[in-house]
KELUM-662658 format. One line per field, with one value per residue (C-alpha): x, y, z negated. Coordinates in steps of 0.001 Angstrom, whole numbers, m for minus. Layout:
N
X	X|...
Y	Y|...
Z	Z|...
***
This chain:
115
X	0|1268|1264|m1006|m3997|m2019|m575|2893|5406|6662|10276|11283|8336|7462|3987|3251|1052|278|3599|5471|6901|6119|7608|5623|5134|6124|9510|9919|12731|13297|14981|18650|18028|17708|14878|12033|9859|6281|7474|9066|5894|3699|5784|5659|1922|1327|3352|1537|m1844|m817|293|m2993|m4988|m2911|m3302|m7066|m7195|m5226|m7606|m10662|m9194|m8240|m11727|m13294|m11070|m9425|m6054|m4031|m5006|m4503|m952|m194|m1633|418|3615|2420|1601|5052|6667|4713|5689|9318|8940|7549|10316|13057|11836|11516|15042|16463|14759|16054|19590|19411|18159|20881|23605|22438|22244|25754|27135|25455|26927|30468|32798|34689|38366|40805|42627|46226|48869|51339|54717|56614|60383
Y	0|3501|6497|8236|6795|6247|3243|2005|934|m2323|m2008|1066|1753|5230|6628|9961|12182|15519|17241|15194|11722|9634|6375|3169|1522|m1838|m530|2735|3678|6128|4857|4295|3377|6885|7102|9518|9549|10593|13879|14904|14035|15821|18990|19069|18350|21202|23639|22502|23037|26563|27264|25938|28198|31276|30561|30194|33597|35146|33735|35027|38534|38367|37241|40031|42566|43665|44124|45919|43264|40492|41681|41696|38193|37147|37983|35915|33027|33186|33172|30028|28382|29194|27553|24355|24205|24937|22238|19756|20485|20140|16772|15666|16736|14723|11687|11970|12439|9335|7392|8455|7463|4090|3394|4559|1623|678|1629|m940|m2857|m1759|m3569|m5377|m6232|m9154|m9198
Z	0|819|m1454|1051|2850|6029|7810|6854|9420|7974|9170|7194|4919|6228|6537|8187|6019|7587|8166|5562|5285|2226|1067|1080|m2352|m942|157|m1819|543|3323|6466|5666|2049|589|m1900|m1288|m4336|m4903|m6440|m3132|m1283|m3817|m3637|169|155|m2309|m225|2911|1210|203|3768|5151|2810|3662|7377|6920|5187|8042|10642|8749|8535|12214|13260|11207|12974|9715|11395|8680|6128|8692|9367|5625|5370|8407|6486|3515|5863|7465|4024|3097|6384|5657|2219|3743|6351|3815|1435|4311|5511|1995|1627|5013|4077|833|2731|5365|2733|879|4131|5119|1703|2034|5458|4755|5062|1905|1883|3161|425|m136|1870|m322|1150|m320|m38
***
């Protein structure tokens, strides 16, 4: 079962949920072995919900022809979008770093010369 009501891909345990990726309970791993916990997913979902609400407010103001207020709301909406993207990129960087650490080959054993 996935953390979200979406379909898991059995190979790597990912399930798309809106604009975020969440880990599958069965696997609890992101592709490459880096953990992505429910807290990461919850934080991204919360930021996405805030962005959606701010965008909705902008569209209402725009439709009502309240242009000065709509432009102010547009700046708020862009700030929220920036937050979502920044958090997503930080999560991706953590996942990639963990994946790279996992796939680094172990150092070669020291060469011992016998005389």
